[in-house]
N, C-alpha and C positions, 0 to 999 in steps of 0.2 A: 484502532476501533473505528477508524475513519469508514464509513460505508461505501462500497462500490456495488453497484446493481442492488442498492438498498439493504446489504448485508455487511457487517464489518468484515474487513480483510481476513481477520483472525477466524471468523466463523467459517470461512471458506476452506481454511486449513484445518480445523477441527473436523469439518465435513469429511475431508480426505482421510483423516485419521480413522473416523468411524467406518468408512468404506473399505479400509484395509484391514477392518477387524482389530485395531488396537482397542484393547479394553481398558487402559489407564493412560493419562496424559498429566505430566507435571508442567505447568506454565511457569515460566520465570518472568516475574512482573517487576516493574519499578515505578516510573510515573505513571499517574493516572490508573494505578493498579485497582482503585475502588471501581472504576468503570468497567474493567475486565471481569472482576469477580462479581460485581452486581448481574452482569450479563450472562456469564457462563455458570455461575453457582458452582455446584459440585457435580455437574452433569446429570442431575437426577432425572431430567427431561430427555436425556440421550441414552445411546447404548455404550457410554464410555464414562469412566470416574475421573473427575478433574480435581487435581489439587494444586497448591501454589507455593512457590518459594519467592522471596523477595531479594531483589538485586539493589541494595540502598544506594551504591555509586555504580555509575554506567562506566565500567572499566574493561569493556570488550566483550566479544562473544565467548572466548574461554572462560573469563571470569564469571560470566552468566552461567555458563554449564556447570562450574564449581558449586554454584549454590544449591544444585540439586543433589550434591554428592551423597549427602546422608540418607537420601530417599532411593538411592539406586544400589542394588547389589547384584545385578545381573545383566547380561547384554542388553543394550536397548538402541533405539533410534533416536536420533536428534535432528530437529527441522528448525530452519530460520522461520522467523514469524511474519516476515514480509514478502514471502514468495508463494504465489498460488499455483498448486500443481494438482496433477491427477493421482488417485491412490496408487496406480500402477508403479510410480517411482518408489514409494514407500514399500510396497511389496517386493519390488525387484532387488533394491538395496538390502533388505531384510534377509531375503531368500540367499543372495550371495554371501552375506555374513555367515548365516546358519550353516552353509555349506563348507565354509573355509576357515572360520574363526578369525579372519583378517579383518582389519579395519577396512570400511567400504565407502566411497564418497560417490554419489550421484553427479555426473557431468552432462552437459548439454552443448551441442554445436550451436554457435550463433555467428552472424554477420558482423557484429559489433562487440567483440570480446573485451576490449579495453576499458568498458564501463564497470566489468565485473572481476572476480577472481579468476584469472586465466590459468587454466589447468595444463600442464605439460605432461604428455603420455609417452610410454614405451612399452610396446607389446601389451597395452591393456591396463598396465599398472600407471600409477601417478608417480612421478617423479619430482614434482614441484608445483606449486601454486604462487602465483604473483598477483598482488592486489591492484588493480587499475593502471597497468603499464601505459606508457605513451603509445598511441596507435602504431606509429611506424616502429616500435620495439615489441610488438606482440609477436609471440613465437607459436601461438596455437590459436585455433578457432573453437577450443573447448573451454567451457566456463563452469565454475562451481555452481552446482544446481541448488545447494543448500539443504541436502538430505544426507545423513551420516548414519553408520551402524558402527557402534563401538562397544568395548567391554569396559568395565569400571576401571581397568588400567589407564583409560584416558585421562582420569583426574590427576594421577600422580605425574603423568606426561605434561599436563598443562602447567603444573606448579613448578616442574623442572625447566620449563621453557623460559629462555632470557626474554624479558619483557622491558619495553622503555615507557612505563606509565600505562600500558595497555595490554591486557592479555587476549590477543587475537586467536582464535581456534585454527585459523590458516597457519599461524607461526607454528603451532603444535604439530600439525598435519606435515609441514615441511620438513620439520626435524625428523618426525616418523619415518618419512621416506627414505631417509638415510640409514635408518636402522631395522626396517622390516618392510614387508610388503604392504602397500596400500593400494587396494584395488578400485578400479573405475567401473561404474555402471552407467552405460550411456542411456539417455532418456530422450524419446522423441515426440513425447505429448506436449499438452498445453503447460506453458511455463511462463507466468506472469510476475514481474518484478515491480514492486513499489518502492523505488529509491528517492524519487524526487517528486515534487507535488503534481507535476504534469503527468506523471506515470499513472496517477488515479483516473484520470480521464481516458488514458490508452486502456486500461484495465477495464474501466466501467464500459467502454465500448466492446471490448471482447466478450464479456460476460452478459451484456444486456439482451443478447438473442436468446439466451437460455430461459429468460423470465418474461421478456417484452409482452408476449402475447396472453398474459394472465389477465382475466377480466378485472375492469377497473370498478367493482361494485361499491368500494367504499370511497370513491372519489366523486366531487361535484363539479362536472364538467358542463360548461354552457354548450348548447347546441351549435352555436355559432362559431365555437372555438375549433382550430384545427389542431389535431393531434396525430403525430406519427406513431405508427405500430412500433417503432423501435424507441419507445419511451415507456418508463415504468413509474408508476405512483405508489405510495405509501398510502394508509389510511388518512381520511379526513382531508385530502388535497382539494383545494378550490380553485379552479381555472374559469376566470371570468370572460364575458363576451369578446370575440374576435381576437383573443390571444391565440398565438402560433407556437406550438411545441414541435420542434423539428427532431431530426434524429439524435440518439444517443443521450437523452436527457433523463436523469433520475431525480425524482421529487420525493424528499422525505415526509414524514408525518406533519400535517397540519400546515403544510406549504400553501401560500397563496399566492396566485398569478393574476395580476391586474389585466384590465381589458386592454386589448391591443398590444400587449407585451410580446416579446419574440424571444424564445430560448433554443439554443442549439449546443448540442455536445457539452453539456454542463451537469454538475452535481450539486444539487440544492439540499442542504440539511435540514432536519425539522425546525418547524416554527419560523422559517424564514419568509420574507414576504417582497415579492417583486411588484413594484406600483405600475400602474397603467403607462403603456408607451414605452417602458424600458427594453433595451435590446441587451442581452446575455449570451455571449458565445464563448466557448472553450474556457469555461471559468468554474471554479468551486466556490460555493456560496456557503458560508459557515451558518451554524445553527443560531437562530433568533436574530439574524442580521435582516436589515431592510435596505432595499435599493429603491430609490426614489423615482418619481415619474420622469419619463424621457431621459433617463441616464443610459449611457451607453458603455458596455464592457465589450469592445469589438472583436476581440480574438484575432486569430491568425498567427503567422510565423514571426518569431522575434528571438533576441538574444536575451538571456537572463543570468544574471549573476548571484550565486549562492555560495557562500563561505569562501569567497574570493575566487571560486572557479566560474568561468564563462561558458554557458551552453548555448551552441549556435543553432539558429534556425529551429527553435523549439515551438510547437503548435501550442500556444497558452495565452489565453486572455487575462488571466489572473486568479488570485486565491485571496478571498475576503474572509477574514477571521471569524470567530463567533462574535455576536453582540455588536456588530459594526452598524453604524447608522450612516448611509450614504443618501445625501440629499439628491433633490431633483436637478435635472439638467448637467449632472456630473459626466464627465469624460475620463473613463479609465483606460489608460494605454495598455496595450498588450505587454505581458510579462510582469504586470504590477502585483506587488504581496501587500495586503493591508493587515496588520496586526489585529488582535483581539481588542475589543471595547474601542475601537477607534470611531472617530467621528468625522466625516467628510462634508463640509458645507456645500450649499446649493451653487452650481455653476463653477464648479472647481474643476481642474485638470491636474490629475494625479497620475505619478508613474514611479517606477523604482519600488523601494521598499519603505513602507509607512509602519512606523513602530506601533506596538501595544499601547491602547489608550491615548493616542495622539489625537489632536484637533487640528484639522486642515480646513483653512477658509480660503475663499478666492482673493488673490492678491491684485 
């Protein structure tokens, strides 16, 4: 539900379903399911009926798909919820399945396959999928694009797949490749993945040109402010005198940008406030978060550690959670992640990971 180009990631996916003339969607929801359901409802304002099933425990993609079994009695398409695609991939996967009755998986060629599920192909068929292999052990440049066509037989196959605490859909597909034909459909259009926090900035950059030239009729922008064409504003945004909004900036509803502040390549969620003189680059600023006067989130390339994995040379200023209060004259070093409801005292220097509800003071 985090917005890119001022629309939730999932909305871009639902749009693709509508454009592919899908008339019914079942969303598997878990944490924050109320936000999803409140936003999409039953699809009454769209050309698609939307219903929901709940995955109470997050036990893998195969387990998530199993939650929808009772509602599915015919062949269907399944999609990952964090990959923005064009409707052509849905059309092509479904058409291949309709013509063959085989399991079908969309695949895409990429220069960096080791980040994803690497797909091994033989004569156009899938013979194996390996999740995030080491770069020097990668055997293919094709990755799993996250769009599948199945019959209801997939549910029994998931249950029969050996699991070790998590039922991964790719484990089931690997098993199926030894028992039946699994076809690959190659995809060459837009494919945007949101796996890590900085991916949001890359995706925002990729999508912003689609909407950045929309008129800012609901924003209050001072005449002395400088605003790039490659920036988009939601309703009730206020930009004060001499502020500078550079490329690839998305401002959510009721965001306030102080006099002389500078923003570049950043996503600012609703009700956030950037005080005068602050500099915010390559950053995601959570809802209702305040960044104090003359505070700097400088951005640039850095190394980031997430879940014991080191990501090298990532362009990422930081992620500030919801309801964070950052005082004046704070320096946020590149790659910093600040949890929800944290307080950062004036004049502090912060880096690394700051826990939810933490209080940081200048030492």
